N, C-alpha and C positions, 0 to 999 in steps of 0.2 A: 651381322648388323649390330649396331650399338657399340661396337668397339671404338676405342679412342684413336683419333688421328693426332699424332704429336708433332711438334715443331722440330724439324731436322737441324735447325740452327736458330739463333736470334733472328727474328724477322718481323716485318710489318705487313699487314693486309693492305693490298692496293686496290682491289676491286672485286666485285661479286660477279658470278656468271651462272650459266646453266649447264646441266648435263642430263642426259636421259637417265632417269632414275636418281632423283635427288637434285642437289644444287652443287655449284662449284665456286671456288674462290681463287684469287691470285695473291701472291705475296712476293716480296723482295727480301732476300736474306742479307745479313750483315756482310757476307762474302761478296755480294753483288749478284749472286745467282737469283734468277726469277723462277718461281714455282707456280704450278697449277695443281689444285687438288679437286678431284671430281667424285661424285656419288656420295655426298655427305648430307646429313639431315638439315643443318642450318649453317649458313656462311657467317663467319665472324664479321663484325662491323669493320668497314673500311677505316683504316688508320689505327686499328687495334694492334698492339705490339705483343709479341710472345717471346719468351726465352726458350732456349733449346730444351726440349723435353716436355714443355707445357702442352696440355691438352687443348687443341684448337677447335675440334669438332668431333662428331661421331659418324660412323659409316651408316648410310641411309638404308632403310628397309624397302625403299621404293624401287628396287631392282630385283629381278628374278633370282639372281645370284649375288647377294650383297658383297661388295668389295670397294676398294678405293683406288683411284688412279692418281699418280703423282708424276707430273711432267716437270722436267728441269731444263732451263735454258741458261747455258753458261757463256753465251756470247759476251755478256758484260764484263767478264773477267779475263777473256782472251787477250785484250789489249794490255793487260798487266803481266803478260807472259805466263798465265796460269792455265794453259790448256790442260784439260783433264783426259786421262786415259779412258777409253770407252770402246764399246762394241756396237756395231750398227746392225747386227743380225740377231739380236735378242739372246745371245749366248752369255754365259756367266764367266767370270774370271777377272774382269777389270777390278782394280782396287775400289773400295767403297769411296764415295764422294767425300765424306767427312774425313777419312784418312788422308786423302789427297790434299784437302784444304789445310789440314794441320801441317802437312809437310811443306806446303807453300808458305804458310805463316812462319814456320821455323826458319826459313831461308831469309825472311825479311828482316 
């Protein structure tokens, strides 16, 4: 609890939400990826912008096992031919999203 939740890329906060044990918020990244962050103390203001690496929030103490969830929705970038490698069974091994985005940007 209390650990920083940092911006994975330049992004803007689009709305606030709830989560059991803390609050949640949504954001859209410069890449077009949409994010959901759950189990945080306070949601940033809608419209607030963050740069990659900025502290956006802290992990809430309102959960028996404090942690943060980060959901990513890449449907907005698929139309640009930027489908990302992924796993659907929670196994590890796909390249990190940031690495894949940098590779796509280098091709443009």
